[in-house]
C-alpha positions in Angstrom: -3.8 23.1 28.4 -6.3 20.2 27.9 -4.7 17.0 26.0 -6.4 16.8 22.5 -8.3 13.4 21.9 -6.4 11.8 19.0 -9.4 11.8 17.1 -9.8 15.0 17.1 -6.1 15.5 16.2 -6.2 12.8 12.9 -9.0 14.9 11.9 -7.3 18.3 12.5 -4.5 16.9 10.3 -6.3 15.6 7.5 -8.3 19.1 6.9 -4.8 20.2 6.2 -3.5 17.8 3.8 -3.9 19.0 0.2 -6.2 17.0 -2.3 -4.5 14.6 -4.1 -2.8 15.8 -7.8 -2.0 13.3 -10.6 1.2 13.0 -12.8 2.2 10.8 -15.6 4.4 7.5 -15.0 5.7 5.2 -17.4 4.8 1.7 -16.6 7.7 0.5 -15.6 8.1 3.1 -12.7 4.4 2.7 -11.5 5.3 -0.2 -9.0 4.1 1.2 -5.5 2.2 4.0 -6.8 -1.2 5.0 -6.2 -3.6 5.4 -8.9 -5.0 8.8 -9.9 -7.4 8.1 -12.2 -9.1 5.1 -13.0 -7.4 2.3 -15.5 -10.0 2.2 -18.5 -9.4 -0.9 -21.0 -9.0 0.7 -24.7 -9.5 -2.8 -26.1 -11.7 -6.0 -25.5 -9.3 -8.7 -24.0 -9.3 -11.4 -25.2 -9.6 -9.3 -28.4 -11.2 -12.0 -30.5 -12.7 -16.1 -29.5 -9.9 -17.6 -28.5 -9.1 -21.0 -27.6 -8.6 -21.8 -23.9 -6.7 -25.9 -25.0 -5.7 -27.5 -27.2 -7.4 -29.4 -30.0 -9.1 -29.1 -32.8 -12.3 -26.2 -33.3 -15.5 -27.3 -35.2 -18.9 -26.6 -35.2 -21.0 -28.8 -32.3 -23.7 -29.9 -34.5 -20.7 -31.8 -36.4 -20.4 -34.4 -33.7 -22.7 -36.9 -34.4 -22.7 -40.6 -34.9 -20.5 -42.0 -37.3 -18.4 -38.1 -37.9 -15.6 -38.0 -39.6 -14.8 -34.2 -40.6 -11.8 -33.0 -42.4 -8.8 -31.1 -41.2 -8.7 -27.8 -43.0 -5.9 -25.8 -41.3 -4.2 -24.8 -38.4 -4.9 -21.9 -36.0 -2.2 -20.6 -33.0 -1.7 -17.6 -31.3 0.0 -14.9 -33.7 -1.1 -16.7 -36.4 -4.7 -18.1 -37.0 -6.7 -19.4 -39.5 -7.8 -17.1 -42.1 -10.3 -19.4 -43.8 -14.1 -20.6 -42.4 -14.9 -23.7 -40.8 -18.1 -25.3 -42.9 -19.8 -27.8 -42.2 -18.1 -31.2 -41.7 -14.7 -29.3 -41.5 -11.9 -29.0 -38.4 -9.3 -26.4 -37.9 -6.1 -28.1 -35.2 -6.2 -25.1 -32.9 -3.7 -24.3 -29.9 -4.1 -22.3 -26.3 -4.4 -18.5 -27.0 -5.4 -19.0 -30.6 -8.1 -17.3 -32.3 -11.4 -19.9 -32.8 -11.9 -19.5 -36.6 -14.8 -18.1 -38.4 -17.9 -20.9 -38.4 -16.4 -23.1 -35.5 -18.4 -22.6 -32.3 -16.7 -25.0 -29.9 -13.0 -26.7 -29.0 -12.6 -30.2 -28.3 -9.3 -31.0 -26.1 -6.4 -32.9 -28.3 -7.0 -36.2 -26.0 -10.5 -36.6 -27.1 -9.7 -36.5 -31.0 -8.8 -39.4 -33.3 -6.6 -38.1 -36.1 -6.6 -40.5 -39.6 -4.7 -38.6 -41.8 -5.9 -35.5 -43.0 -9.4 -36.4 -41.2 -10.1 -36.6 -37.3 -13.2 -38.0 -35.1 -13.7 -37.0 -31.4 -14.4 -39.8 -28.3 -16.6 -36.8 -26.6 -19.7 -35.5 -27.3 -19.0 -31.5 -28.3 -20.8 -28.7 -26.1 -21.1 -25.2 -28.0 -19.0 -22.7 -26.9 -16.8 -25.1 -24.7 -13.0 -24.1 -24.5 -13.9 -21.1 -26.1 -13.0 -17.7 -24.2 -15.4 -15.0 -25.9 -14.2 -11.7 -27.7 -14.2 -9.6 -24.1 -13.9 -12.5 -21.7 -11.5 -11.2 -19.7 -12.2 -7.2 -19.9 -14.4 -4.8 -22.6 -13.3 -1.8 -23.7 -14.5 1.3 -21.8 -14.4 -0.7 -18.7 -13.2 0.5 -15.3 -10.4 -2.1 -14.4 -9.0 -0.5 -11.7 -10.0 2.1 -9.5 -8.6 5.0 -8.2 -6.9 4.7 -4.9 -5.2 1.6 -5.6 -1.8 0.8 -5.0 -0.2 -0.5 -8.1 1.6 -4.1 -7.3 2.3 -6.9 -8.8 -1.4 -8.0 -10.0 -2.4 -4.3 -10.8 0.6 -3.8 -12.8 0.2 -6.8 -14.7 -3.3 -5.8 -15.6 -2.6 -2.8 -16.8 0.1 -4.3 -18.9 -2.9 -6.2 -20.5 -4.7 -3.2 -20.9 -2.1 -1.9 -23.0 -1.7 1.0 -20.7 1.8 2.4 -21.0 1.2 5.5 -18.9 -0.7 6.2 -16.0 -1.9 8.7 -13.9 -1.0 8.2 -10.3 -0.6 10.7 -7.3 2.2 12.8 -6.8 3.9 11.8 -3.7 5.4 14.7 -1.1 8.8 15.6 -0.5 9.4 14.9 3.4 12.3 16.1 5.6 13.7 14.9 8.6 15.5 16.5 11.3 16.7 15.2 15.0 17.4 17.9 17.5 19.0 17.2 20.9 22.7 18.0 22.5 22.6 14.5 24.0 22.6 12.9 20.2 25.3 11.5 18.1 25.2 9.7 14.3 25.0 5.4 14.4 28.9 5.0 14.6 30.1 7.8 16.5 31.7 7.1 19.8 29.5 7.9 22.6 30.7 11.1 24.8 29.4 11.7 28.6 25.4 11.6 28.6 25.5 11.0 25.2 22.8 8.6 23.4 22.8 7.4 19.7 20.3 9.2 17.6 17.7 6.0 16.0 14.4 8.0 15.5 15.6 9.2 11.7 16.7 5.5 10.9 13.4 4.2 11.6 11.5 7.0 10.3 12.6 7.1 6.7 11.8 3.3 5.9 8.3 4.0 7.7 7.4 7.1 5.3 9.6 6.2 2.2 6.8 3.8 0.3 4.8 6.9 0.2 7.4 9.9 -0.2 9.0 11.2 -3.6 12.1 11.6 -1.3 12.9 11.4 2.0 15.7 13.9 3.0 17.9 13.2 6.7 19.2 16.7 7.4 21.0 15.1 10.2 21.2 16.2 13.8 21.5 19.8 15.2 22.0 20.6 18.7 20.4 22.9 21.3 21.4 26.0 20.2 18.6 28.2 19.2 20.7 29.9 16.4 22.4 26.7 14.6 18.8 25.6 15.2 17.1 28.3 13.4 19.8 28.3 10.2 19.1 24.4 9.9 15.5 25.1 9.9 15.6 28.4 7.5 17.7 26.2 5.2 15.0 23.2 5.0 12.5 25.3 4.6 13.8 27.2 1.6 14.2 23.8 -0.2 11.1 22.2 -2.0 9.4 20.4 0.6 5.8 19.1 1.6 6.5 17.9 5.1 8.7 18.7 7.6 8.9 16.0 10.3 11.2 16.7 13.6 11.9 15.1 16.5 12.8 16.4 19.5 12.3 19.5 21.7 8.5 19.4 21.0 7.8 19.7 24.8 7.9 23.2 26.5 10.7 22.6 29.0 13.9 25.2 28.9 15.7 23.0 26.4 13.0 22.6 24.1 13.4 25.0 21.7 11.9 23.6 18.8 8.3 24.5 19.0 9.4 28.1 20.1 11.0 29.0 17.0 9.1 27.2 14.4 6.6 29.7 15.4 9.2 32.3 15.1 9.7 31.1 11.4 6.3 31.6 10.8 4.5 27.7 11.5 0.6 28.3 12.8 0.7 25.7 15.3 -2.9 24.0 15.2 -2.2 21.5 18.7 0.8 20.1 20.7 -0.5 17.8 23.0 -2.7 14.6 22.4 -4.4 12.2 24.7 -2.3 9.5 24.1 0.8 7.2 25.5 3.4 7.0 24.0 3.4 10.7 22.2 1.7 13.1 24.5 3.9 16.0 23.3 3.1 15.6 19.5 2.9 19.3 17.8 1.5 19.9 14.3 1.4 22.7 12.2 1.8 24.2 8.9 3.9 26.9 7.1 2.1 28.0 3.6 1.9 25.0 2.1 4.2 22.9 4.3 2.9 20.5 7.2 5.1 20.6 9.5 5.3 17.7 12.7 7.3 18.2 15.9 7.6 14.3 17.0 8.6 13.5 20.4 12.3 13.0 20.9 11.7 9.4 23.1 12.3 6.5 20.1 9.1 4.5 21.0 6.9 7.5 21.2 8.4 9.2 17.3 7.3 5.6 16.0 4.2 5.4 17.5 3.1 9.0 17.0 4.1 8.7 12.9 2.1 5.3 12.4 -1.0 7.2 14.3 -0.9 10.3 12.6 1.7 10.6 10.0 0.5 7.6 7.7 -2.9 8.7 7.9 -1.6 12.0 6.1 0.4 10.1 3.8 -2.4 8.2 2.3 -4.5 11.4 2.3 -2.3 12.9 0.3 -2.0 10.2 -2.3 -5.6 9.6 -2.3 -4.9 6.0 -1.2 -8.0 4.3 0.7 -7.7 4.1 4.9 -7.3 0.5 5.9 -10.1 -1.1 8.2 -8.6 -1.4 11.2 -7.5 -5.0 12.7 -9.6 -6.4 14.9 -8.0 -9.8 16.3 -8.2 -11.8 19.7 -5.8 -11.5 22.2 -2.9 -14.4 22.7 -2.9 -12.8 26.3 -4.2 -10.2 28.5 -4.3 -6.8 28.8 -3.5 -4.7 32.1 -6.0 -1.7 32.8 -5.2 1.7 31.1 -5.1 4.8 32.1 -7.1 7.8 31.3 -5.0 8.2 28.0 -5.4 6.0 25.0 -2.6 3.3 24.5 -1.1 2.0 21.7 0.4 -0.9 23.3 3.3 -2.4 21.1 2.6 -5.9 20.2 3.3 -9.2 17.8 1.2 -10.9 15.4 1.2 -14.6 16.2 -0.4 -17.5 14.5 -1.6 -19.9 16.5 -3.5 -23.3 15.7 -6.9 -21.3 16.2 -5.8 -18.6 13.9 -3.3 -15.2 14.0 -3.8 -13.3 17.5 -2.1 -10.5 18.8 0.5 -11.0 21.7 1.2 -7.7 24.0 4.4 -6.4 24.6 4.3 -5.9 28.1 7.0 -2.9 27.6 5.5 0.0 28.0 8.5 2.7 28.6 8.3 5.1 25.4 12.4 5.3 25.3 12.7 1.0 25.3 13.8 0.6 21.7 14.7 -3.1 21.8 10.7 -3.8 22.4 10.4 -2.6 19.3 12.4 -5.0 17.6 9.6 -7.8 18.3 6.6 -5.3 17.1 4.3 -5.7 14.3 1.3 -4.7 15.4 -0.2 -1.8 17.9 -3.1 -2.5 19.8 -5.1 0.5 20.2 -6.3 0.4 24.4 -9.2 3.0 24.6 -9.3 5.5 27.2 -9.7 4.1 30.8 -10.0 0.4 29.3 -10.2 -1.7 32.5 -8.0 -4.2 30.7 -9.2 -7.7 28.4 -8.8 -10.9 28.9 -7.4 -13.3 26.5 -9.2 -14.3 23.6 -11.3 -11.1 23.5 -11.3 -9.5 20.2 -9.9 -5.9 20.1 -8.8 -3.4 17.2 -4.7 -2.9 16.5 -3.1 -1.0 13.5 -0.1 -2.8 11.8 2.9 -1.1 11.8 4.2 -2.5 8.3 1.3 -2.5 6.0 1.3 -0.1 4.1 
């Protein structure tokens, strides 16, 4: 069987992802969620002409040679002056307070000379100066935030200012993780002969949880058909949207995951990708459930999750695809094979700006090299290798 190109595999997965569906959540619970409908302003902000500083509100035309204006009141935030400013009058005003009717400018208090109930100014008056017009920030009916936007601190602040107590956000999928293999033991358990510590689920859960309603780790099941079938049946009986298995995705004598999934009604779209690490990636569906069979090698599992599962989750949420990073190399890359290489790398800051430093280790089971990686260099198929300074494409490992 020929190897499927990476781009074709991503396209096939995205075709299976359902359209985003919206749910309403309180603003206090919307952090990190993706907006499903545009946020529209329901009022003008500010809702009145407001002062941009502490000073005096007046008519600009009154500041002429020899002027002396009568102080007739005070306007402060939450308690505006209710009267009208007539010719020859001024109102003491504070930042954020409504500019009284009749006034068309504010002069800062440092440029004012107060004499009892009168005030004059050492600076000329300019109509509209230090006045924030009604709707200057946003106007009723204006779109403030587009759908597909992740609601971070800045966006939540805007939503609060727009008086949006409830937001329509994309429903997040429920994800199940299952590690397979007789050789695996849980972290903290003693290692027996020929055993290794299971690490994949402990990396996948935090990688995917920002996109998910829940990520349920179903632990480890060995390479025994009856136990694996029973575990898979229990998982499918639950209310899940995405199943991710690690290990057993190939077709060796002990790689039974694919065989059992097919027996249990999974329609397989593909299972071999022209990439490294991560060639034996499996993808299919069972009803509404997306099923990913990731390789068991830890680096392969994490790389395939970044390259294939994260784009699927972003599509699920209606979240716009981020642009591929383009950065110069801090060191040369070696020649590549006929498979696209997702090379571990670290982002380094240099006097000339950010650069990508390749990590030379290519073993798909070499977990310690993951600790220093925060980027994946995308090395094209058959690439002859690029010298330091060449601008290349990369994926961020940690970016949402």
